[in-house]
N, C-alpha and C positions, 0 to 999 in steps of 0.2 A: 670645356673648350674656351679656348683664348679669344674672347669676344668683348671688344669696349663700345660702348655706346655714348658719344660725348654730344652734348646740347651745344649748338653753336647761333652765332647771330646770323640773322638772314643775310646781312651784307658781305659774310665770308663763307657761306654756304656754298661748298664746291659744286662747280659747273655740271652739269651732265647733260648727254645727247638723248635724254629719256625726258620728253616734253613734262609728263606727269610726276617727274621727280627734279624740278627745276624752281627755282626761287620765284620766276615769272608766274608757275600756275600756281604757287601757296599765294601770292598777292591778288592773283585775279579772283580765287575762291574766298578771299578775305573779304573781298566785296559782295559775296553772298552769305555773309554773316559767318562762316566758317574760322577757327582759328588756328593757322597753320604754326606748327612747331618744326624747327630744322635741327637734324643732327648729322653725325659723321658717324658710320660705322667701321671700325676696323676690326681686322682678323687675319690669323696666320693659317696657312693650309698645312697639309700633312709634312711639307719639304721646308716648314718654319719662314716661306716667304709672305712678308706681311702685302695684305691688300686693304683698301677701303671703298666705300663708296657711300654718296649722299643719301639721307632718308628724311623724305617731306613726310609729316605726318600731320592730318587735318583733323581736329576736333567738331564734331558735330554736336548740332542741339537737337533735342525733341521736347517739345513744349519748353522751349526758352532756357533748358537745361543742358549742358553738355553731358551728352549720353554715350558716344562711342568716340574711338578713335580710328580715322580710315588712311589707309596707307595705300595708293593706287600705283598700279603697275610697278610693285617693287618686292621682295628683292628679283633681280635679274638672275637666271640660274646661271649664267656666265662667269658670275664672281662670287659663288658660293661653294663650298666643300661638297663632296660627295652626299655627307650625312645631313642635308638641307633640313630635313625634318625637326632635328634637335637642334641644328643652328636657328630655325625661325622660333623652336621653343626658348630658346636662351634669349634671343633677341625680345622676345615678347615679355619676357620675366623682367629685363632690364627696363624695357620702356615703361612699365608699370609705374615704376616709382617717379615718373616724370609726368603722370596724368593727373587730372582733378579726382576728387574722390566719387565723383558722382558718374564717372565713365564706367560704364558694366562692362565693357568687351571692346576688343581690338579687331578691326576688319582689315583685311588685306585682299587686294586685287593682285594675285600674284601674277609674276611674270616668268613664270616656269611652263614651259611646253609640255604638254600631255601626250604623250607619244601613244599611250593604249587608250586615250580615249574612253573611258569607261564613263558611263553615266549612271550607275547605280550609286546611290549615297552611301550605303552601307560599305560596299567595297572602297569608294574614295577615302572614307574617314579611316578604314582600317590601313589603308596605306599610308596616308597622312600622318598617321599616330605612331608609326612604326617606328620603333626604337626610342620615343621620347619617354620622359620620366611619368609625366601627368597625363598623357593622353587626352589633352583637353582641347583639340582642335575639332571644330563643328564645322559643316559644309553649310554656308549662308542659303536662306529660304530660295535667294534669287541671286543671279550674278549683275553686279552694278554695270561694270564694263562687261561688254559682250565677250564669252569666253572664246569665241570661233570668230577668226578673222581672216582676212586674204592680204598677205603681203608680196608687192610685186617688186622684183630686182631690177633697180634702175640702170646696172652696170651694161647691160647690152647695148646695142646701137640701137635706134629708134625703128629701122627697118627689121631687125631681129625681133624686137618686142612685137611689131605688128604681125609678124609671121606667127608667133607663138599664141596670138588670139583666137578666140573663138570666131570663126567666119562671119558669124552675125554681127558680132560686136565689130569686126574690121568694117564688114559694110556699112554699118551705121555709123561709123564715124566719117567715112568716105560719103554718106548721105548727107551729114551735117554741112560739109563744105560744099556738096554741089546745090544745097538748097539757098547757099550764100548767109549761112548763120555766121556772127561775128562774135568776136569775144573780146573783153577788156579784163583788164587787172588793175587793182586799186590795192595800196596798202596805207600803212597810217600817216605817211606823208603827203597822200594825195589829196588835194583842195576838195574833191569831191567825194571822199570818203564817206562822209556821214550821211550825206542825202543819198546817195547810192546803196549804204548800209540800210536805210529807211525804208527804201523803194524793195529791197530784197526781203527785209524782215517780214513786211506784208505777204509776200509769197510764202515765205518759210511758216509762218503763222498757219495759212490756208493748207500748206502740206502736211504739218502736224495732225489738222483735224481729219484731214482725209486719209491720211495712214495711221492715225491712231499713235502716235506718239509724243513723248513729253517736249512742251514749247517753253524753250527759256525764253526770259523777258526781254524786250529790246535793250533795256540798259544794260544787260549781261554783254550783249555783242558789242555796244558803244564802249563799254570798260575794256574789253579786249585790245581795240585798236587805240585807246588811251594810254593805258598801260604801256603796251608795244611801243609807243612814240616814246614814253618816258625812258624805258628801259634801253632803247636804240640811242637816244640822245646822252644817257648817262655813259654809255660803251664808247661812244664818239669823243668822250673826254679824256680816254685812257691813251696817253702818248707812248708811242715805241719809238726807240732810235731808228732815225732815218726811214720811220716809216714802215719798218720791218717787223712783223708780228713774229714772236718767238715762237717755238716750237712747243715749249709749254704754256703758251697763254690758254686760257680757259676756252671753253666752248662758247661761240658768241651765244647772245640772248636770242630766245626763241623770234622768229619772224611769222607775222600772220598777212593774209593776203585775201582779198575778196574778188572772185572771178564771176564773171556775170557772162551768159550767152545770150544774143539778141537778133532779131530780126525784124529790120523796117521800124527801128525804134522800139520795139516790144520786147521787153526782157522776158526770156522764156525759162532761165532756169540760173541758178546762183549757187556757190559754193565758196566755203572758207576753208582755205588750206593754211596749216601750221606747218614750219620749218625749223627743225631743232637740231643742229649739227648737220649729220648727214642722214637723218631720218625726216621722212615728209609724212603729214597724216592728212588725211581726209576727215575732217572735222563736223562740219556741217553742213547741210543742203537743202535747196527750196527748188521748188520746181513747179510751172505753170501746165494746165491742162491745155493750153492753145498751142497750136501747131506742133503738136507731138510727132506727127509723120515727119518734121523737119531734123529728128533726133537730137536735139541739142544737147542732152544729157550725155551722149556719146562724145560728141565733138569737144565738150566742157572737159571731160576728164582726160583726153587726149591731150588738150592745151595744158592741163594741170601738169600731167605726167612729164611732158617735154621740159616745162619750166621748172619743176622740181630738180629734174636732171642737170639743167643748166646751172642751177644752183649748188651743185655739188652733192646732191643728194644720190644713197646708194640703195634706199629702201622706201616704198609707199606702201604705207598702211590703210587699208580701206576701212578700218574700226568697225568690223562688226558685222557677221554673216550669219545666216541659219545654220546650226551645226553639220546639215547634211542637204544634198540636193532631194528633199521631200516634195515631190510635185503637189503633195495635198496641202502643205504648208500656206498659210497665209502670206508667209515671207520668201515664197519661192521665187519670185520675180527680184528680189532684191540678191537673191543668191547667185542667179544666172546673170544680173547685171555686172555686179562685182566680181566673180570668179571670170568672167568672160574675157577680161584684160590681160589673163594668163599668169595671174600670181599665184602664189603658193597657198593653199588652205592651211592655215594653222590654227591648232587647239590650245588653250592654255588651261591651267588648272581652276581658274574661275576665282570666286569669290570665298573667302574662309574667315572663320571667326575664331578668336582666342577669347573666352568668356573670362571676366574676373569676377563680377557679380553674379553667378548663376540664375539666382532669381528672378533679377531684373532683366537678364539676358533672356530667359524664357518668355518672360512678359511680353518683350519686345519683339521677340521672332513671332511669337503667336498673334500679335498685331499687324506684323508685317506680312505673314501667310495670309491672313484674312484680306487684308488689302490689296494683295495678289490675284485673289480669285475673285475678287469685286472688280 
C-alpha cells in the first residue's frame, strides 16, 4: 500500500474541519499534560489519485510515563480506500517508529460509520482484522468518545427543521419563549467571558455530580477561551490582497462560544459550542434544577442551532447518545432529548487498540476494565 506518514511542525499542520484533528485541539490537550504529535498522511487510491489528511496523535501518560498514543476521531472513512483495515494496519506500523519505547499501544477513536451496528466484540474484531497481515486490532474495553451520536443537518430552513422535530421538543422550545427565558452568547473576546464561565462552571460541576459524568476542572474551560483568543488573533494577522480570502485558504481556527439561558437574572442552563469549518459541536453543558418547567435547555438548544446555521455550519453534532432508545437505560432521557431535535442517529466503530507491547497492553486493559466495573 502506497502510504506515507510524515511528521510536521504544529505551525504547518494542515487545517481540518474536524475539531479533534486540529492544531487547536492538540494545544488544548497539551495543557492537560498530553503530548501532541502532528503528522500528514498521504496515500494513493486505486486510480493513482493522491490524497492527504492531517493526523493528530496525543501521547498519554499512566503513572507519569507515556503509555499509549491516542488518535481522536480519525481516520475519516471519506478519505481512505476500501481496504481500510489494511490501511489502518499500515498506518499503525509506520506510526510505531515515532513513538517512545514506553508506549504499549495505539488507540483510535475511529471516525468510521458502523452501518451494521453489531455489538458483539468477537464479531467486531473478526471484521476489523479481516484482510490484515497481523490480525492485531483489539476492541478497547470502553469507548472514549461515545460511539453513537445524533447529527443534525443544518441546511434546511428553520421552519423545516422545526417540523422535523418531535412534537414534544417543538412544544418545549415554544414554552421556553413563552416563559420569557432569555439567552446570551459570549466568546473569547467578550469582556465578561471568564466571570460568566465561572458562574456556569459551578452549575456544570453540580450537573456532573447529579448525572454521574466526569467533571473537567475549571482551568480546562478557561484554557479553551484563552487559547481560542490567541489562535483568533494570530489568524487575524494573515493579510490577503484586498481583503479577499483565496479559495485555497485554510479552514479557520475553531471558535468556541458560551451560551446561557436565564430568567429574572437567574442562570438556568449553559452550553459550550464549538464551530470548526462547517461543523458545529455540542461540547459541554450545565443545567440547574430551578425552574425546569420553563424548558430552558430546549430553548437554549434552538438558539445554538440557529446561531451555528448563521455561521455557515451545515451539521451539528450532539456529541453522544445511548446506542438505542432503551427506556430502561439510565440515559434514556438523554436519548429522547437529543434525538428530539430531528437529527440522524449515527453509530461509529468506537475505540480500537493496536497493541505494541502485548504484555503491557494486557495489564493496562485489565486495570481499565476493573475501573469501569467499579
